[in-house]
BAKE-912749 format. One record per residue (C-alpha): residue in one letter; x, y, z. Coordinates in steps of 0.05 Angstrom, whole numbers, plus 5000, padded with zeros to 4 digits. Layout:
<sites>
AXYZ...
</sites>
This chain:
<sites>
M138221852920S137322032990V132321873037D129222593037R129122502967V124521902965M119622073018S119022742981L116822372923G112121942952W108922472986A108622872921S105622192888G100722062944R097822722935R097022612867G092922002881Q099221482852S099420832879P099420532958V105820242946S109320972942V105721323001N108220633045L116820753028P117521223086K114920623136R119120133103L125420613113G124020653187S123519963194C130819833157V133520403199G131120123256L133619383234V141119733224V141020013285L139619343329L144618983284L148919543310F147219463377A147618713374G154918793335I157219253393G154018753441N158118203412V164818613413A162818813481A162417983509Q168417903468D171818433513R169518203573A172117563554S179317703535V179718123606Q177417613641E181917103605L186817633624D185517643692S185916943699R192716833668L195017393708Q192017123775R196116443749V202716853738E202217143808R200716493842I206916083799M212116823818D208216823894Q210416013899S217016133864L218616803910L216816303975S220915753951Q227116223938L226216474007Q226315794035R231715624004I236416184027D234116084089S236015354089L243015614059Q243816144119Q242315554157E247315164128I253015684129R251915904203E252115094216L258115114171R262015634216G260015254274E264114614251I269615084218E270215374301N269714714324L275014514284N279715044295Y278714894366Q280214114361L286314294319D288814794367R288014264420Q291313774363N297914194360Q298514254439R297813514442N302713434397T307113924423D306413574491L307312954459Y314113194430S316613484487D315212824530S318312424470D325112824474Q325412684547R323612004547L329811834493T334112304535D332611894588L333911224549E341211494527E343111644593A341111004627R345010664554D350411024570A350110824648G349810074627D343310084654L340809894575F347109514546G352409364610F358609544623N364509394577D370108834592E375209294632G368209414679G367310114657L361610384619G361610294542L361210964500E364910754431G360210894375A355411184425L348411414386P346612014375E341512264432A334812554414E332913174447A334913874447D338814344496L345914504488G352014384514A359614324491D364015014499W362614964576A369914524579G370414654504K378714794513S379714534575A383913944553E389914334530A388514844582S389814284630R396414044593R398614794587G396314914662S391915574641T384515664621P383315734553S379916334529G374215824485A373415504548V367315494601I368115184675V363715294733P367115324791E363215344857G357215584818G360316134782R362416084702Q367016464650P364516924588I363116554529P367116444478S369616974431A366116964362A373216764331D371816014366F365915924316G369816024254D364516134196G359415814232P353015974268Q354116374332P350116324398P343916854413T346417504446G340017784450E333117584482L329916904459R322716854423D317316464462T313116174389A316515814342T313615814260Q311815294222A317415274181E322615374251K318914714278T319514354206S327014554202Y327914244267T324413634266T327713484199A334513564230Y333513214289D330112624255L336012544207L340512424282A334911984307R336111544249G344111684258E345711994206N349612404246V353312754192A347312974152A344413204224V350413664231D349114074175A341714054191F342514334243D347514814222A342215054170F337815164226L341315574273R343116104227S335716174205F333816124274P338816294320D334216604372G328416104374P325215654427Y329315084405S334815414396D338715064450N335514424434A338314504367W345314684394Y345714044445W343613554393Q348413814338G353713674391E351012944406A351612824325M359313174335Y361412804399A357812124359Q362612234302R368912384362R369013044340F369913214418E373313884414E367614114370A362613764419R364214114480R364514774433N356514584428F355714364503G358614974534V353915384490V348015064521V351315294586N353315974573S347916274530F342215814568P343115814635Q335415594646S335114994598T333614294622K339314154585V345314554627P346113844674D346413344601A352213894573R356013934633L355713214635K356913124560I363213584565G366913154616Y365012454570S368712824522L375013054562F374512344582E375512074512Q380712614500E385212264551S384513014598Y382312584659E384313084711E379713624687A374413064668R373712864733R373513614763I368113664723L363913094731T364713184811T361113784807V356113534763Q355313024805D355513544875D351514064832Y344713654808P343913124870G339212674853R338412744770S340812264722A346512694702S349012704778V348011924768L352611804705A357312294734R358711864796K358411214753R363811474701L367211754763Q367410994789Q370610754724M375411314736D377410964798R377910294778E381610454713G386610914757R385611464712
</sites>
């Protein structure tokens, strides 16, 4: 039954003289409605309070997350700055190491050149008898001479002059330097299937492979492994005929051949130095060794002529001193 219906009945009963309870029913209903409204608003208030609490909790959690994110981002930025600083420092160290490596390579090159020159001086002194003395006949002991260790050429300069002296003519492969002049370089036939002298312009720099190949051959020679050294220099000259070590390779291969008493081939190599590398520092030594080779081949007249030119062309040089001593030996021996 609806509220309106109840109220209408109460009203009708009151008019008919019914009990007061029926007459007060509308008031009670009004109180109930007010109570319901109060409860409703109270519930809404509680819900609102709960919502506010939830919002505050979410806001608090969001603030904590933001603080954590801020700290994490700050830490990452600091880490990035630190890494960038480390990278800059590493780059600086790399540049410094590269500079030191370049300087070390230059020092090694200088030391190698210095050692090379020292070895040459020692060998020349040995040949002169300054280190090992004279032989029983008062001459210089050259038998079994150890291989020299530098790199400049000289063997064909008087390549076939011994035979020429016996025939009274100059052989096609000989390289004689009378009064500052010189003859054409030997023909390709004089070298067979071996490496050929360079014909073009030489390179100023060497590759790492070239340095390694030359050092390997040179070390064999320094250890007295003459046969292996000849082969190693042969391989080097085939691979790098026009490099900055080419003149040295020709010369030292000639020295290895000389130590094996292969005097004809040694003279050919020494002649390449004189002909193809006229500016080489080993030209005086190459010319000297040509004279020595001719002496060993008993071509004394030609040996004397060449040694005399060496003595006259390089006064004060070790090659001149050694040439003079060999000439003195030849005078004592009547050769």
